[in-house]
N, C-alpha and C positions, 0 to 999 in steps of 0.2 A: 343654654336657654337665656334669652334676653328678657328679663322681667318687664322692662318698659315696653317692649314690643307686644308682650302678652296683654298688658294693661291697655295699650292703644287699640289692639284688636277687639278686646272686650267692649271698650267704650264705643268704637266705631259700629259695633253690632248692636248697640243699644243695651248692652248688658252691664251689670254692676261688676266692679272689681272687688271680689270677696276674698277673704283670707283663705277660705276653703279652696277656691280655684287656684290661687297662688301656691297653696300648700301642695296640692296634687301635682302641679307642674314642677315644683321643687323636688318632690319625692321622685318623680320620673327622671328628672335631670340628675339627681344624685345616685341613681341606679341605672346608668345608661345601657348596660349589657344584661340586665336582669329580665326584661320582658315580664313585668309584674301583672298579676291578676288583680281584679278589683278588691278581692279579699285581702291580698297582700298589701295593697295600697292602704286599705282600711286599717290593717294592723299597724302599719308604719305611721299613719296619721294619728291614731289613738295615743301614740307615745307622747305627742306634744299637745294633742287636743282630745282628751278622754271623752268629751261630750259629743264628739262627732258620730254621726250614724252612718251605717252602710248605705242607706238610701241616698244620703247626701253625696257619698262617693260616686254612686252610680249616676246620679243626676249631673254631677260635676264632670264626670268622664264623658257623658253624652254632649254636654256643652262644648267641651274641648275638642271632641271629635267633629262636631258640626262646624267649628271654626278652623278645622284642619291643623290644629296645634299638636295633636297626637294621632297615632295610628292604632287601629285594632288589628291584632295578628292572632292567628290560630296555628298550632303546630300538631294538629290531629291527636291531641292528648285529652280532649274534652274540655279544655279551658280556653277562655278568651283572655288574651293578654294585651297589654298596652305599652307603647313606647312613644317617645317624643318623635314628632314629625321633623326629622332633621332636614338639612339642606338636600335637595334632590341633586343627583349627579347630572352630568352633561346630557344624559339621555332624558332627563326629566322624570325619572322613575325613582321609587323608593329602593332602599337596599334590599338584598335578599338574605336568606338564612340557610345555614347548614345545621342539621339537627342530628345529634348522636342518638342512635336507636338503642345503645347500650345504657348510657347514664342519663340521657335526656338533655344534656347540655346543648345550648343554642349559641351558634356563632353568627354574628352579623357580617355579611359580605358587602363591602362598599363598592366593589368593582361590578359594573354591569357589562356583561359580555354579549348581550343580546341585541345590541344596536344593529349589527350587520344582518341578523335574522329579521328584525323589524323592517329594515330597508328592503330585503328580499321579498317579504310579504307584501310590502307596498308596491314594489315593481311588478311582481307576478300576479297579484290578486287585486291590486288597487285598494287594499285594506289598510287603513291607518290604525296602528296600535296606539292607544292612548294610555294604557298602563298594563303592567303585568306583575305577577308575583311568582317568585321562584323559591322552592323549598328543596334542598338537597338532603337526602337521608343517607346515613352511613355510620361508621364507627370513628370516634375520635382516637387520637394517638394512644391515650391512656387505656381505653377499652380494647383497642387492637392489641396492645402489649399484654394486657391481662388475658385476652383470648389466646394469644400465642403461648403464654406461660402455661395455661391450663391444658392446651393441646400437647405441649412438650411433656407435661407431667402425666398425661394420659387420663385427665379428669374431664 
């Protein structure tokens, strides 16, 4: 995360550069693979700013979403999570996720293999895909190994 870029975007949008906005961006930047909920961001923010309120976190997240500095993601677990809006790939899309149904770990996939599908959709249907989101569900290596062990032991 480039803090100067964040400050510039806030100012260009007519918004103040506040410590809370920078703190939320720094929290997300320091937990790049965590996909934090608002409550988790709040808990981390309270460590350095005990006076901060949860409502401030929600308002800050909305501002950062509106500026496209962060993304909102859901993994069908009932929670809304947030991540930095990293550089988009050559396809112009966000990265995708693989989600372990055993332990819940989320992996970010940087490769976008849907470019050829999007081109085919354009050629056959005249439909231009402007964005997509892919979530792959399965078992991570650790959960697969635990499952194999339990099957070998007959449990």
